[in-house]
C-alpha positions as CSV (number, residue, x, y, z in Angstrom):
1,M,-13.2,-138.9,55.7
2,P,-13.9,-135.1,55.3
3,N,-16.3,-133.8,58.0
4,D,-18.4,-132.0,55.5
5,M,-19.6,-135.3,53.9
6,A,-23.1,-136.5,54.6
7,I,-23.4,-137.9,58.1
8,E,-25.2,-141.0,56.8
9,K,-22.0,-142.3,55.2
10,S,-20.1,-142.4,58.5
11,D,-23.1,-143.6,60.4
12,L,-23.4,-146.6,58.1
13,L,-19.7,-147.4,58.6
14,L,-20.0,-147.1,62.4
15,K,-22.9,-149.5,62.4
16,L,-20.8,-152.0,60.4
17,G,-18.1,-151.8,63.1
18,A,-15.6,-149.5,61.5
19,E,-13.7,-146.8,63.2
20,V,-14.4,-143.5,61.5
21,E,-12.3,-140.4,61.7
22,R,-14.0,-137.3,60.3
23,V,-11.4,-134.5,59.5
24,R,-11.6,-131.0,58.2
25,P,-11.5,-130.6,54.4
26,A,-8.0,-129.7,53.2
27,P,-5.9,-129.5,50.0
28,I,-3.9,-132.6,49.0
29,V,-0.6,-130.9,50.0
30,D,-1.8,-130.9,53.6
31,Q,-0.6,-133.9,55.5
32,N,-3.9,-133.9,57.4
33,Q,-5.9,-134.1,54.2
34,F,-8.1,-137.3,54.4
35,V,-6.2,-139.2,51.8
36,N,-2.8,-138.4,53.3
37,L,-4.2,-139.2,56.8
38,A,-5.5,-142.6,55.6
39,R,-2.0,-143.4,54.4
40,T,-0.5,-142.4,57.8
41,R,-3.1,-144.4,59.7
42,A,-2.4,-147.5,57.7
43,K,1.3,-147.2,58.4
44,E,0.7,-146.6,62.1
45,H,-1.4,-149.7,62.3
46,T,1.3,-151.8,60.6
47,D,4.0,-150.4,63.0
48,N,1.9,-150.9,66.1
49,P,2.9,-154.3,67.6
50,D,-0.3,-154.3,69.8
51,K,-2.6,-154.4,66.7
52,P,-3.1,-157.6,64.7
53,G,-2.4,-157.7,61.0
54,R,-1.2,-154.8,59.0
55,G,-2.7,-151.6,57.7
56,L,-3.7,-151.3,54.1
57,F,-3.9,-148.0,52.3
58,A,-6.2,-148.6,49.2
59,D,-4.9,-145.4,47.4
60,Q,-8.1,-145.4,45.3
61,F,-7.2,-142.1,43.5
62,E,-4.0,-143.4,42.1
63,T,-4.1,-147.2,42.1
64,E,-4.2,-149.0,38.7
65,A,-6.7,-151.4,40.2
66,N,-9.4,-148.7,40.1
67,W,-9.6,-148.0,36.3
68,R,-8.9,-151.6,35.5
69,A,-11.9,-152.8,37.5
70,H,-14.2,-150.6,35.4
71,Y,-12.4,-151.7,32.2
72,T,-13.0,-155.4,33.1
73,S,-16.5,-155.1,34.7
74,T,-18.4,-151.9,34.3
75,G,-17.6,-151.3,30.6
76,P,-18.4,-154.9,29.5
77,E,-21.6,-154.7,31.6
78,I,-22.8,-151.6,29.8
79,Y,-21.9,-153.0,26.4
80,E,-23.8,-156.3,27.1
81,Q,-26.9,-154.8,28.7
82,T,-27.4,-152.3,25.8
83,G,-26.5,-154.7,23.1
84,G,-23.8,-152.3,22.0
85,F,-26.3,-149.6,21.2
86,V,-24.8,-146.7,23.1
87,D,-24.4,-143.2,21.7
88,A,-22.8,-141.6,24.8
89,F,-21.4,-142.4,28.1
90,V,-21.8,-139.8,30.8
91,S,-19.9,-139.9,34.1
92,G,-18.6,-137.6,36.8
93,A,-15.1,-138.0,38.1
94,G,-13.7,-138.2,41.6
95,T,-10.9,-140.7,41.4
96,G,-11.4,-140.8,37.6
97,G,-11.4,-144.6,37.5
98,T,-14.9,-145.0,36.3
99,I,-14.8,-142.7,33.3
100,S,-11.3,-143.9,32.3
101,G,-11.9,-147.6,32.6
102,V,-15.3,-147.5,30.9
103,A,-14.1,-145.2,28.1
104,L,-11.1,-147.4,27.4
105,F,-13.4,-150.5,27.0
106,L,-16.4,-148.9,25.2
107,K,-14.3,-147.0,22.7
108,S,-12.5,-150.1,21.7
109,K,-15.9,-151.5,20.8
110,L,-17.6,-148.4,19.7
111,P,-15.2,-145.9,18.1
112,D,-18.0,-143.3,17.5
113,L,-19.1,-143.3,21.1
114,K,-19.0,-139.9,22.9
115,V,-17.6,-139.8,26.4
116,V,-18.8,-136.8,28.3
117,L,-17.6,-135.7,31.7
118,A,-20.3,-134.3,34.0
119,D,-18.6,-131.9,36.4
120,P,-20.1,-130.0,39.3
121,Q,-19.4,-126.4,39.9
122,G,-16.1,-125.6,41.6
123,S,-14.3,-128.6,40.1
124,G,-11.3,-128.0,37.9
125,L,-11.8,-131.0,35.6
126,F,-14.2,-129.1,33.3
127,N,-11.5,-126.6,32.3
128,K,-8.9,-129.4,32.1
129,V,-11.0,-131.2,29.5
130,K,-12.2,-128.2,27.6
131,Y,-9.1,-125.9,27.7
132,G,-6.2,-128.0,29.1
133,V,-6.0,-125.9,32.3
134,M,-6.7,-127.3,35.7
135,F,-8.4,-124.2,37.3
136,D,-11.8,-123.0,38.3
137,P,-12.7,-119.3,39.0
138,K,-14.5,-120.4,42.2
139,E,-11.1,-121.6,43.6
140,R,-9.8,-118.0,43.8
141,E,-8.8,-117.1,47.4
142,G,-11.7,-115.6,49.2
143,T,-14.4,-117.0,46.9
144,R,-14.8,-120.5,48.2
145,R,-17.3,-121.7,50.8
146,R,-15.6,-125.0,51.1
147,Q,-11.9,-125.9,51.1
148,Q,-12.2,-128.5,48.4
149,V,-14.8,-128.3,45.7
150,D,-17.4,-125.5,45.9
151,T,-20.6,-127.6,45.6
152,I,-23.0,-129.7,47.6
153,V,-22.4,-132.6,45.2
154,E,-20.4,-135.4,46.9
155,G,-18.3,-138.1,45.2
156,I,-17.4,-136.3,42.0
157,G,-15.5,-133.1,41.2
158,I,-11.8,-132.5,42.1
159,N,-9.1,-129.9,41.7
160,R,-6.2,-132.1,40.8
161,V,-5.5,-134.6,38.0
162,T,-5.3,-138.1,39.4
163,H,-3.5,-141.0,37.7
164,N,-6.8,-142.8,37.1
165,F,-8.3,-139.8,35.3
166,E,-5.1,-139.2,33.3
167,I,-5.3,-142.8,32.0
168,G,-8.4,-142.1,30.0
169,R,-8.4,-138.3,29.7
170,E,-7.6,-138.3,25.9
171,L,-10.8,-140.4,25.4
172,V,-13.1,-137.8,27.0
173,D,-14.7,-135.9,24.2
174,D,-16.5,-133.2,26.1
175,A,-17.2,-131.8,29.5
176,V,-20.4,-130.1,30.8
177,R,-20.7,-128.2,34.0
178,V,-23.8,-128.6,36.2
179,T,-24.7,-126.1,38.9
180,D,-26.0,-127.1,42.3
181,E,-29.4,-125.7,41.4
182,Q,-29.5,-127.8,38.2
183,A,-28.5,-130.9,40.1
184,I,-31.2,-130.3,42.8
185,G,-33.8,-129.6,40.2
186,M,-33.1,-132.8,38.3
187,A,-33.1,-134.9,41.5
188,R,-36.5,-133.4,42.5
189,W,-37.9,-133.9,39.0
190,L,-36.9,-137.6,39.0
191,V,-38.4,-138.4,42.3
192,E,-41.6,-136.4,41.7
193,N,-42.2,-137.5,38.1
194,D,-40.6,-141.0,37.9
195,G,-40.4,-142.1,41.5
196,I,-36.6,-142.5,41.1
197,F,-34.8,-141.4,44.3
198,V,-31.2,-140.5,43.3
199,G,-28.3,-138.7,44.8
200,S,-26.8,-135.4,43.7
201,S,-24.0,-137.0,41.7
202,S,-26.5,-139.2,39.8
203,A,-28.6,-136.1,39.3
204,V,-25.6,-134.4,37.7
205,N,-25.2,-137.3,35.3
206,C,-28.9,-137.4,34.5
207,K,-28.9,-133.7,33.7
208,I,-26.2,-134.2,31.1
209,C,-27.9,-137.3,29.7
210,W,-31.0,-135.2,29.1
211,H,-29.0,-132.4,27.7
212,L,-27.3,-134.8,25.2
213,H,-30.6,-136.5,24.4
214,S,-32.3,-133.2,23.6
215,R,-29.4,-132.2,21.2
216,R,-29.4,-135.6,19.5
217,R,-33.1,-136.3,19.0
218,A,-33.3,-134.6,15.6
219,N,-30.1,-136.3,14.4
220,V,-31.4,-139.7,15.6
221,R,-34.6,-139.3,13.7
222,R,-32.8,-138.3,10.6
223,R,-30.7,-141.5,10.8
224,G,-33.9,-143.6,11.2
225,R,-33.0,-144.7,14.7
226,H,-35.8,-145.3,17.2
227,E,-34.0,-144.4,20.4
228,T,-30.7,-143.0,21.7
229,R,-29.1,-144.4,24.9
230,E,-26.9,-142.6,27.3
231,A,-25.3,-144.5,30.1
232,A,-24.9,-142.7,33.4
233,W,-23.0,-143.8,36.5
234,S,-24.9,-143.4,39.7
235,R,-24.5,-144.1,43.5
236,P,-26.9,-145.3,46.2
237,S,-29.0,-142.6,47.9
238,H,-29.3,-143.9,51.4
239,R,-25.9,-142.5,52.2
240,H,-26.8,-138.9,51.3
241,H,-30.1,-137.9,52.8
242,T,-28.8,-134.8,54.6
243,M,-27.2,-133.6,51.3
244,R,-30.4,-134.0,49.2
245,Q,-28.6,-136.7,47.1
246,V,-30.0,-139.8,45.4
247,S,-30.1,-143.1,43.4
248,V,-31.7,-146.5,43.2
249,H,-29.0,-148.7,41.7
250,Q,-25.2,-148.9,42.0
251,F,-25.4,-148.6,38.2
252,M,-28.2,-147.1,36.2
253,L,-28.9,-146.9,32.5
254,I,-30.9,-143.9,31.4
255,L,-32.8,-144.9,28.2
256,M,-34.2,-141.8,26.6
257,I,-36.9,-142.7,24.1
């Protein structure tokens, strides 16, 4: 895993008995980039006669199992728990499996549903959705403070198009960029006002939910609806303390009344 990730993540894995190798952040073309290195380590395990079993490279960014899991579980769960009353689904994208899988399922049930990508600063996905170009100005040489995505937000944001994201990209209706300051502000607001302790990626999603809710409130009232619901994907917070990141559930529905 990249060595600029929150230390709680690797500490938890160590306590569970895993071997953890923290490596410097690097672009995907570098063979020492963490994804490429994971593939190499799996092969080395398989080829080593002194180690039992074989190595497995999950390939979470590209495997079909990723988006299909969300198509068969997360999407139906949202639809069932909201009774089908969902106006928008908001999600960040790292591997892209969540937003693609959920979008494919929900749009098959709710054609008018809006799928919105919540993208942190420094990620190229915002421009890919909005303008069809995978680029971010912060990625210019000499302007980055990190070698991957220029943000404190972990788990979402990327500067390449993965297979999982491409599967559902045409179903993403809009993208909104959230700055680090906005994410931190939302995380603090949630914990201080609602007692909800969420991580930075969840805060990014919640920021966009509130943004959409504010825009839609007048339209909802004109249609005679009593509430609008935005679904946001979030992650547990106990793995992110040093990065000021949060959440209370593996999945959270934000109901904006």
